[in-house]
C-alpha positions as CSV (number, residue, x, y, z in Angstrom):
1,M,0.0,0.0,0.0
2,W,1.3,3.4,-0.9
3,P,1.7,5.9,1.9
4,A,-1.0,8.6,1.9
5,S,-0.5,12.4,2.3
6,P,-1.8,14.1,5.4
7,L,-4.7,15.6,3.5
8,V,-5.8,12.4,1.9
9,R,-5.4,10.6,5.3
10,Q,-7.6,13.2,7.0
11,I,-10.3,13.0,4.4
12,S,-10.2,9.1,4.6
13,Q,-10.5,9.2,8.4
14,R,-13.6,11.5,8.1
15,V,-15.2,9.3,5.3
16,F,-14.6,6.2,7.5
17,A,-16.0,7.9,10.6
18,L,-19.2,8.9,8.6
19,L,-19.6,5.4,7.3
20,A,-19.2,4.0,10.7
21,A,-21.8,6.4,12.1
22,I,-24.3,5.4,9.4
23,L,-23.6,1.8,10.0
24,M,-24.2,2.1,13.8
25,A,-27.3,4.1,13.2
26,T,-28.8,1.6,10.8
27,T,-27.8,-1.3,13.1
28,G,-29.4,0.3,16.1
29,A,-32.6,1.0,14.2
30,K,-32.9,-2.7,13.2
31,A,-32.2,-3.9,16.8
32,A,-34.7,-1.5,18.1
33,S,-37.4,-2.9,16.0
34,L,-37.1,-6.4,17.4
35,L,-38.5,-5.6,20.9
36,D,-40.8,-3.1,22.4
37,P,-38.6,-0.1,23.4
38,A,-40.6,0.3,26.6
39,F,-39.3,-3.0,27.9
40,H,-36.6,-2.8,30.6
41,F,-34.6,-6.0,30.7
42,K,-32.9,-7.8,33.5
43,T,-30.8,-10.9,33.4
44,L,-30.9,-14.2,35.3
45,T,-27.7,-16.3,35.0
46,T,-27.5,-20.0,35.5
47,E,-24.6,-22.4,35.0
48,H,-25.2,-22.7,31.2
49,F,-27.6,-19.9,30.3
50,V,-28.0,-16.2,30.6
51,I,-31.8,-15.3,30.4
52,Y,-33.0,-11.8,29.5
53,F,-36.5,-10.9,30.6
54,H,-38.5,-7.7,31.1
55,Q,-40.7,-6.3,33.7
56,G,-43.6,-8.5,34.7
57,E,-42.0,-11.8,33.5
58,D,-39.9,-12.5,36.7
59,H,-41.9,-15.7,37.6
60,L,-41.8,-17.0,34.0
61,A,-38.1,-16.3,33.7
62,G,-37.4,-18.2,36.9
63,R,-39.3,-21.2,35.6
64,L,-37.5,-21.0,32.2
65,A,-34.2,-21.1,34.2
66,V,-35.1,-24.3,35.8
67,I,-36.3,-25.8,32.4
68,A,-33.2,-24.8,30.5
69,E,-30.9,-26.5,33.0
70,E,-33.0,-29.6,33.0
71,E,-33.0,-29.9,29.3
72,W,-29.3,-28.9,28.9
73,P,-28.0,-32.5,29.4
74,R,-30.9,-34.2,27.8
75,V,-30.6,-32.5,24.5
76,G,-26.9,-32.9,24.4
77,Q,-27.1,-36.6,25.3
78,A,-29.7,-37.1,22.5
79,L,-27.3,-35.8,19.9
80,G,-24.3,-37.5,21.4
81,I,-22.4,-34.4,22.4
82,T,-21.9,-32.1,25.3
83,A,-24.1,-29.1,24.9
84,P,-22.5,-25.6,24.5
85,R,-21.4,-24.1,27.8
86,R,-23.2,-20.8,27.3
87,T,-26.4,-19.8,25.5
88,H,-28.2,-16.6,25.8
89,V,-32.0,-16.7,25.9
90,I,-34.5,-13.8,25.4
91,L,-37.9,-14.2,26.9
92,A,-40.5,-11.6,25.7
93,D,-44.2,-11.1,26.0
94,Q,-45.1,-8.6,23.3
95,S,-47.6,-10.5,21.0
96,E,-50.1,-13.3,20.9
97,L,-48.0,-15.3,18.5
98,A,-46.4,-18.4,20.0
99,N,-43.1,-18.8,18.5
100,G,-39.3,-19.0,18.9
101,W,-36.1,-19.0,16.9
102,A,-32.5,-19.8,17.5
103,T,-29.2,-19.0,15.9
104,P,-25.5,-19.8,16.6
105,L,-24.5,-16.4,15.0
106,P,-22.7,-14.4,16.2
107,Y,-23.2,-16.4,19.4
108,N,-25.6,-19.0,20.6
109,L,-29.0,-17.2,21.1
110,I,-32.6,-18.3,21.6
111,F,-35.7,-16.1,21.4
112,V,-38.9,-17.3,23.0
113,T,-42.3,-15.8,23.2
114,A,-44.3,-16.0,26.5
115,A,-47.6,-16.5,24.7
116,A,-48.8,-20.1,24.7
117,P,-50.3,-21.4,21.4
118,P,-54.0,-21.6,20.8
119,G,-55.6,-24.9,19.9
120,S,-55.8,-23.9,16.2
121,D,-52.0,-23.8,15.8
122,F,-50.3,-26.7,14.2
123,I,-47.8,-26.9,17.0
124,G,-48.9,-30.2,18.5
125,R,-49.6,-31.3,22.1
126,S,-48.2,-28.4,24.2
127,D,-49.4,-28.7,27.7
128,D,-46.0,-27.2,28.8
129,W,-45.4,-24.6,26.1
130,L,-42.3,-23.2,27.7
131,R,-40.6,-26.5,27.9
132,L,-41.6,-27.5,24.5
133,V,-40.5,-24.4,22.7
134,F,-37.3,-24.3,24.6
135,T,-36.4,-27.9,23.9
136,H,-37.1,-27.3,20.2
137,E,-35.0,-24.2,20.0
138,F,-32.0,-25.6,22.1
139,T,-31.9,-28.6,19.8
140,H,-31.2,-26.1,17.1
141,I,-28.3,-24.7,19.1
142,V,-26.7,-28.0,19.9
143,H,-27.2,-29.1,16.3
144,L,-26.1,-25.9,14.5
145,D,-23.2,-25.0,16.9
146,R,-21.0,-28.1,15.9
147,S,-17.9,-27.5,13.9
148,E,-15.7,-30.6,13.0
149,G,-12.9,-31.3,10.7
150,W,-11.9,-28.5,8.4
151,A,-14.7,-26.3,10.0
152,R,-13.1,-26.6,13.4
153,V,-9.8,-25.3,12.0
154,F,-11.7,-22.6,10.0
155,R,-13.6,-21.5,13.1
156,G,-10.4,-21.4,15.1
157,I,-8.8,-19.0,12.6
158,F,-11.7,-16.9,11.4
159,G,-14.2,-17.1,14.4
160,R,-17.8,-17.5,14.4
161,T,-18.8,-16.9,10.8
162,S,-21.4,-18.7,8.7
163,L,-18.9,-21.0,7.0
164,S,-17.7,-22.1,10.5
165,F,-21.0,-23.9,11.1
166,P,-21.7,-26.5,8.2
167,N,-25.0,-27.5,9.8
168,T,-26.4,-24.1,9.2
169,W,-26.2,-24.9,5.5
170,L,-28.5,-28.0,5.7
171,P,-31.9,-28.1,4.1
172,I,-34.6,-26.6,6.2
173,W,-36.6,-29.9,6.4
174,Q,-33.4,-31.5,8.1
175,I,-32.9,-28.8,10.5
176,E,-36.5,-28.4,11.6
177,G,-37.3,-32.1,11.3
178,L,-34.7,-33.0,13.8
179,A,-35.7,-30.3,16.2
180,A,-39.4,-31.4,15.9
181,W,-38.5,-35.0,16.5
182,E,-36.3,-34.2,19.5
183,E,-39.0,-31.9,21.1
184,S,-41.4,-34.7,21.2
185,A,-38.9,-37.5,22.1
186,I,-37.6,-35.5,25.0
187,T,-40.7,-33.9,26.3
188,G,-43.4,-36.5,25.4
189,E,-45.5,-33.7,23.8
190,G,-45.0,-31.9,20.5
191,R,-45.9,-32.6,16.9
192,L,-44.8,-36.3,16.8
193,H,-47.8,-37.1,19.0
194,A,-50.3,-34.7,17.5
195,G,-52.9,-36.3,15.2
196,D,-53.7,-33.1,13.5
197,F,-50.1,-32.4,12.6
198,R,-49.4,-35.9,11.5
199,A,-52.5,-35.8,9.3
200,I,-50.4,-33.7,6.9
201,E,-48.5,-36.7,6.0
202,R,-51.4,-39.0,6.2
203,E,-53.4,-36.9,3.8
204,A,-50.6,-37.0,1.2
205,A,-50.2,-40.7,1.5
206,Q,-54.0,-41.3,1.2
207,S,-54.3,-39.1,-1.9
208,G,-51.2,-40.9,-3.5
209,R,-49.3,-37.6,-3.6
210,I,-45.6,-38.5,-3.5
211,V,-43.8,-35.3,-2.3
212,P,-40.3,-35.1,-3.7
213,I,-37.5,-34.0,-1.4
214,D,-36.7,-30.9,-3.1
215,R,-40.2,-29.5,-2.8
216,V,-40.3,-30.4,0.8
217,N,-37.4,-28.1,1.4
218,G,-39.7,-25.0,0.9
219,G,-41.3,-22.8,-1.6
220,L,-44.6,-24.6,-1.9
221,T,-47.5,-22.4,-2.9
222,D,-50.1,-25.1,-2.5
223,W,-50.9,-27.3,0.6
224,P,-49.2,-27.9,3.0
225,T,-47.1,-24.7,2.1
226,G,-44.8,-23.7,4.9
227,L,-45.6,-26.6,7.1
228,A,-44.0,-29.1,4.7
229,P,-40.5,-28.9,6.0
230,Y,-41.8,-29.5,9.6
231,A,-44.2,-32.2,8.7
232,F,-42.2,-34.3,6.3
233,G,-38.9,-33.6,8.1
234,L,-40.4,-34.9,11.3
235,G,-41.9,-37.8,9.5
236,F,-38.6,-38.7,7.9
237,H,-36.8,-38.6,11.2
238,D,-39.4,-40.7,12.7
239,Y,-39.0,-43.2,9.9
240,L,-35.1,-43.2,10.5
241,S,-35.6,-43.7,14.2
242,Q,-37.9,-46.6,13.7
243,R,-35.7,-48.4,11.2
244,F,-32.3,-47.6,12.4
245,G,-32.7,-46.2,15.9
246,D,-32.5,-42.6,17.1
247,D,-28.9,-43.0,18.3
248,R,-27.6,-42.4,14.8
249,F,-29.0,-38.7,14.8
250,G,-25.9,-37.6,16.8
251,A,-23.6,-39.5,14.3
252,L,-25.3,-37.8,11.4
253,A,-24.9,-34.4,13.0
254,A,-21.2,-35.0,13.5
255,R,-20.9,-36.1,9.9
256,T,-22.7,-33.1,8.5
257,S,-20.7,-30.7,10.7
258,R,-17.7,-31.5,8.8
259,S,-19.2,-31.3,5.3
260,L,-18.8,-28.5,2.8
261,P,-21.8,-26.3,2.3
262,F,-24.7,-27.9,0.3
263,L,-22.9,-31.3,0.4
264,G,-24.3,-32.6,3.6
265,S,-26.6,-35.2,2.1
266,R,-23.5,-37.4,1.5
267,A,-23.4,-38.1,5.2
268,F,-26.5,-40.3,5.0
269,K,-24.6,-42.9,3.1
270,K,-21.9,-42.9,5.7
271,V,-24.2,-43.2,8.6
272,Y,-27.1,-45.2,7.2
273,G,-25.4,-47.2,4.4
274,E,-28.0,-45.8,1.9
275,S,-28.2,-42.6,-0.1
276,L,-30.5,-39.8,1.1
277,G,-32.6,-40.3,-2.2
278,D,-33.0,-44.0,-1.6
279,L,-34.0,-43.5,2.1
280,W,-36.5,-40.8,1.2
281,E,-38.2,-42.9,-1.5
282,D,-38.4,-45.7,1.1
283,Y,-39.9,-43.5,3.6
284,Q,-42.6,-42.4,1.1
285,R,-43.4,-46.0,0.1
286,S,-43.6,-46.9,3.7
287,E,-46.1,-44.0,4.3
288,S,-48.2,-45.1,1.5
289,A,-48.1,-48.8,2.5
290,E,-49.2,-48.1,6.1
291,R,-52.3,-46.2,4.9
292,P,-53.5,-48.0,1.7
293,S,-57.2,-47.4,2.4
294,N,-59.3,-44.2,2.1
295,L,-61.1,-45.5,5.2
296,S,-58.0,-45.7,7.4
297,N,-57.5,-43.4,10.4
298,G,-61.1,-42.6,10.6
299,A,-61.4,-40.9,7.2
300,G,-64.7,-41.0,5.4
301,P,-65.3,-42.4,1.9
302,R,-63.9,-40.2,-0.9
303,N,-65.5,-39.1,-4.1
304,A,-63.9,-39.0,-7.6
305,S,-62.0,-35.8,-6.9
306,G,-60.3,-37.4,-3.8
307,A,-62.3,-35.1,-1.3
308,S,-63.7,-36.8,1.7
309,T,-67.5,-37.3,1.6
310,P,-69.2,-35.8,4.6
311,F,-71.1,-38.5,6.8
312,R,-73.0,-38.2,10.1
313,I,-71.1,-39.2,13.3
314,T,-73.7,-38.0,15.8
315,H,-77.5,-38.1,16.2
C-alpha cells in the first residue's frame, strides 16, 4: 500500500467515521425494531444460560431457568455431544404469536415468546409450552453449533462466521425435522404425538401424492405450504428412528458438521448405508403402505376428486 499524504489521510478518516456512524445508526434501528422499546430488561444467569427478561416476567423467567438447566444435558445426550457451555435466551411477551427461533451467530442465542399457542395452531400437544419451545430451539443450538474437521480449523482462525457452522447450510426440512422430533422424544409432547399435525403426512399418503424431497425443502405455494419442512422432516426422522434407531442422529450431525456447504447429504450414506434419495423414497413408500385405504385413520369415503364425503357421526 502506498503511503497517503496528510490531506488524503484526513479525508479518509472522516469518510470512515461517517460510514461507521451510518452503520451504527442503521444497526441500532434494526435492533430497536425487534423488541418493544418500553421494555426494561434484567438478566438471570444459570450455569449454562443467561436469560434476559423484561418487567412482569420474573416468575416465568425463573421457571425457564429451571427448564433450561433440566434440558441442557438431555438435548446434548440425545445428539451425542456435550451441549454448548453458554447460551443466551431472550424471553419476551409482546404479541399473541407463540413462536421461537435460534441462531449460533454471532453467538448462541434463543428467542422465546411467552404467549402459549391456541388450539388452532399446528404446534402439536403443548401442555407445557415453555418446555416444548425451549427444547425445540435448544436442539437447534446443539445441532447448529457443531464444527468438526476443516470447519473446526476454520472456526479457530476466522471465528464464528457462517462458514464455521456447516450444519447451518443443511436443508430446512433436516434442521426443523430433527428439532421437531427431539422436542417430542424428550418432552413426550409436541408434533410427533399430535394427530392433526401428522395428518399432513397421512393426507398426502392417502391421496397418493408423492412429495419429492426438493419440494419439501420449501417454496410450496399449495398445501401444505410452509408446514411441509416441519411435517415431512419430522416424518422422515421418525422413519429413520424406527428403522435404524435414534442414536444415529448424533452420528449424522457429527458427519454433516464436517461437510462442505450444500454437500451434507453425502453423510447419510456414511451413517445409514444408503443414499438420502433412496432413504426418502423408502420413507414415502412406507407411508403409502401403512395407509392404503381411504377409510383408514377414521377418514370417510372419498369421491372421484379425492375429497372426503361428509357423513354423520352424531345423532
